[in-house]
N, C-alpha and C positions, 0 to 999 in steps of 0.2 A: 537492570541497563545503568553501560558504562555510560556515563557521564564524566571524563577524561576533560581536564582544562585542557583551553584552546590549544591547538599545535600545527603546525603547517608542514607540508611533505610536499617535498618537490618531487616534481613527473617529467623529465624530459620527454619533449615532443620528438620523438625518432624518427615522423617522416620527412623532417630534414638532412636526415644521414641513409635513406632509403633511396635507393637507385632504381629497385623495382618500377617500372613503371605502370599505368595504368592498364595498359594493352596488354603486358606482359602478364601481369596479376590475373584478368581476364581467362588468358588462354588457359588456366590452370588454377580455378577459385578454389577456396577451402568451401568446406561443408555447410549447404547454409539451409541442410534441415528441409528441401521442399519449398523453399520460398525462393522465387525466383520474378527478376533480378535480385542480387545481394546488393548493396553498397558496399564498397571496397574504400577504404580510406586511408589514402595514403595523404590526403591535405583535409583540412577541414570543409566539412560542407557550407554551403550557407543559404542553403534552400530551408524554406520552412512551409509548416504545414496550415492545411488552411483552418485548423483552429487555432494556431499563432498566430496567422495573417487578422482573424476575427478581434480576437483579443487583443493586438498590437493596436488595429484602427480605434478601440473603444480606450485605452487607457495612454494615447498619445500628449492629452493633457497635460499629465502630471509626471513627472521624474519618480521613479519606484528608488524606494529608498533601500537601503545595503540590509539584507536580509540576516537579521540577530538571533533569531531562534525557529525551530522546526515541531509542529507537532504530528507526531505520527499517529495512526489509528492502530486499532489491535487487527484489522482486517488486513493492511499492508503485509504487516508482520508475518501472518499465516500463509498469506500468498506466495513471500517468496521463500518463509521455509518449505511450503508445498512443491514449489516449482527446484529447488534445490533436491529433493527428494525424487522429482522425477528425471531429473538430470541423466544424459547419456553416459553409456560409461566411459571411463578416462575423460572427460572435461573436467577442467580446473577449476571456472566458475561459473555461474549463469548471472545472468542481467534482462531488465526490465522499464519498462516505461512506469514513470510516477505520475498519480493524477492527484488533484485536487486544487485549492484555491490560495490565494496570496491573500495578506491584507497586510500592507504596511509592509513594515519589517520584519514579518511573520508569516510563515508558509504551513497550512495546514494540507498534511498527507493525507485523502482517504481512501485512494483505490489504487489499483496496479495492476499489470497484467505482464506474464512473462514476454520476451520476442529473443528471436534464436540468434545464434553470433557463432561466431569462431573467430579464433586467434591465432594464426598462423607468421611465430616471428615479433616484425615490427609490422605485420597489415592484421587488420581486423576486419570481419565481414559481419556486418548487421544486415535481416530480411527485414529490407525497409518495407515494401509492399505489407506485407504480414502488420506491420506496427502500423500501416494506415488503416488496413482492414480494421484492426484490433483498436483503435481509436477511433472512427468512423462508428464502430457498433458501439462502445460506449457512450459516445455523444450523444447517441439516439437514447438510450437509457437515463444518462446523467447530463445533461446539456448545459450543465453550471459548470461540470469540472472541465479542466484546461491541464495542460502537460504540463507540470511543475520541476521534473527530471529526470533521472533514471537511478537504479537499483545495483547492486551485482552483492555477490557472497563474497567472502574474503579467500582470495589465491593464496594458495600454498607457494613458500617461497624454496624453489629449489636449491639456492647459494649455501640456505641455511641446513648446517647438518642436523640440530635439533627439531629440524619439520614445522619452524614455527609458519604464519600467515601472516602475509601483510593486505594493510585494507586498499593503498590504492598501489596500480600494477604501472608497470611503463604505457599500456595502451591505452593507461585510463583516461589522457587527455585528448586522444582519437577520440573515446568514444561520446568524453562531455560535450568535443568540439559540434559532435552532430546532433546532440542533444542543445546544444546551442541555438541549434537552427530551427529546431522544433518547440521551440519556448517561448514566449515573449519577455521573459527577463531571465535573468543569469540562473540557469538551471541548480537543482540541489543534489550533489549525489550520496545515496543512502547505503551505507555497505553496513549487513550484518553478516558477524563473525559465527558463523554454523563450524568451528573447530572444535568448540565444547572443553576448548584446555583448561577454561576458569569455571567449568561447569556452570555456563550462562551463556545465552544469548546476547553479545551486546553487539548495540545499535550505536553508530557514528554516521554524524550529517557535516558533507563539507560542502564549501563554497570553491569556486576557483577563482583567482584573478594570473592573469599573464603577464608573463616577465620579457617584455620587449627591449632587445638593443638597438638604437640606429634604425627602429621602426621594422625591426623582425623579430616574429615570436620567435624567443629560445627555450621556453621552458611555462609551466603552467603551476603556481603555487594553490595548493588544497588547503584551506582553512579550516580547521575543524569547529561548528557554532554548537549550540545549545540546540539540546534535543530530549522531548517529553513524550510521553507514550499516553495519549486523549482517547479516553470513550465514551460514546455516546450513552447514552439510559440502554438502549437495547443490546447494545456491543456490550454493557456490562453484566448483564442477565444471562446473556452467552456466555460467557469467562467465566464466570462464579459457576454456570453447570458444566462447562466442563474442566473446571478444576477438582467441583464437588464429583463428578463421575471418574476421575484419576485418582483419588484415593482409596477406591475397591479396587481388588483385582479384578474383578470380571468387568471391570467397566458401569456405563451405564445400565439399567435393566427399563426399559421402556418403559413400559407402563404402570409400575409398581412408583417409578421418580417420579414419573409427571403426574399421578393422584398424590402423592404425597406432597409434591411442588405447587399443587393447587389448593390442598388441602392448608399447608403452611399460610401459604398469601389470603385466602379466605380470612384465616384467624386471624390474623393481621390486620386486615382490613375490619374485620369484626369489633377488634380491638379499640381500634380508633375509631370509629363511630362511638362506639360505648365510651370513648372519654370526651368527645367532642358533645352527647348528648349529657352529659352528667354536666363537661362545664356549664353547657346554657340552662342545666336546671337550676343549677346553684346559683347561676346569676340572677335567674327569674325570679328565685325563694328570697334573694338579698343576700345569702351567707356570702357571696364574695361581690368585690366590686367587678362593674362591666369593663373591660379592654378593646376599645376600639378598634386598634389595627388586628386582634385576634377575633372581633366580630365581623371587620371586612374580610378577613382570611377564608372563615367558613362559609360566609355568604358568596363569596366567588367561588370558592368549592360545591357550592350546591349549585349554583347555576349554572358551572361546566358540564355537570350531571345532566345528558339530554332525556327526554321526556319521549318516551317511545310506547308505544302500547304493546301488549304481551305478544301478539298474533305479528306484529311487523317484526321486533324485538328476533321470535323463533326464525322466519324467514331469514333475516341478515345473517344471523348465526349458520345457521344451514346451508345460505350462500358460501359464504367464507371458510365452511369445512371444505366443503365440495371444493375450493378453490387451492387449499390446501394439499389435500391427497393428490392433487390433480400434481401440483410444482412438484410434491414427493415422488412420484410415478414417473414424472420427466426425469427428473434428480437422478431415481435410478438408473433410467433408460440411457442417461446421457455418461455416469461413471461405467458401467457395463461396456458402452461403446470404447470410450476412454481405454479400458483395461484392454478388451480386444485388440487395440489399436497400436499399444505399447507392447504387448505379445507378437504381435505382428512385424511391427519393426525390428524386435530384438532378433527374432525366426530370421528375415530378410539380413540383417545387416552381418551375422552370420555368417 
């Protein structure tokens, strides 16, 4: 992950020099991939989503501190890369909404979803209804998450003969102003460099500051802020599994790897139990002196293990297994449906 020193990038707001009116743009709107109506951004939007309004009502008492650091979960990076891989042919970059929470001057980005958009010259079309519907669905599953910003992939620089990629495009200010109306606080702009020119996927986070002259906004200054990858215990387990599977030429072998991982996990658990049992035996025999802190840790660990009858445990395990199989079945159906939809879109597009 690239954590370069803080830099400032200036992106001029082209909506001030754009002579195309909203009505003229709607007569010949750019492609919005089935999201109707699209939001044509010639001027910054001031509308706010229901989630942003609710979050604003709860946080009016205290003024938010400027964001100084951003923590990104691996799921967000994987979602962005998957969106980039599935982008339509000829699309320069992809964008989407970032979800998470803010704690003082720190922002934690835990989830993201793709938003269809199209860029044509100085205009940007965003699937406004699609964004609201996806946000409503995500809030039903994770009501504590709020919109904290937006992401984009690096855009090829057409003026550069070397084929370099740029993190901030001229239209980034317009998209940033749209998300400023969707967020309660200043939105975070996450840029994922998918060019792989340095054999790495670089992540950069920016916050924007408007530059005004005589009360009129002339430009947005994007300041890079500190960024770090943060993973939960479950995410770390999945990432370790993915890394281990990528080291083999045939990838992950389903049954063998799962049984091997379970055996290794049980062996580690047995080893730790034997270590604790040996420690307790030595304390009881007087071989070593007792440590109150270690004793409390062992007691808390044993108390955290629920006491369940074997027949109840078997029923719980079988129910969970059935739920897991159902989720796997539904995931495979969804994957098949998405594949068919992509093929149909490619055929109809030709």
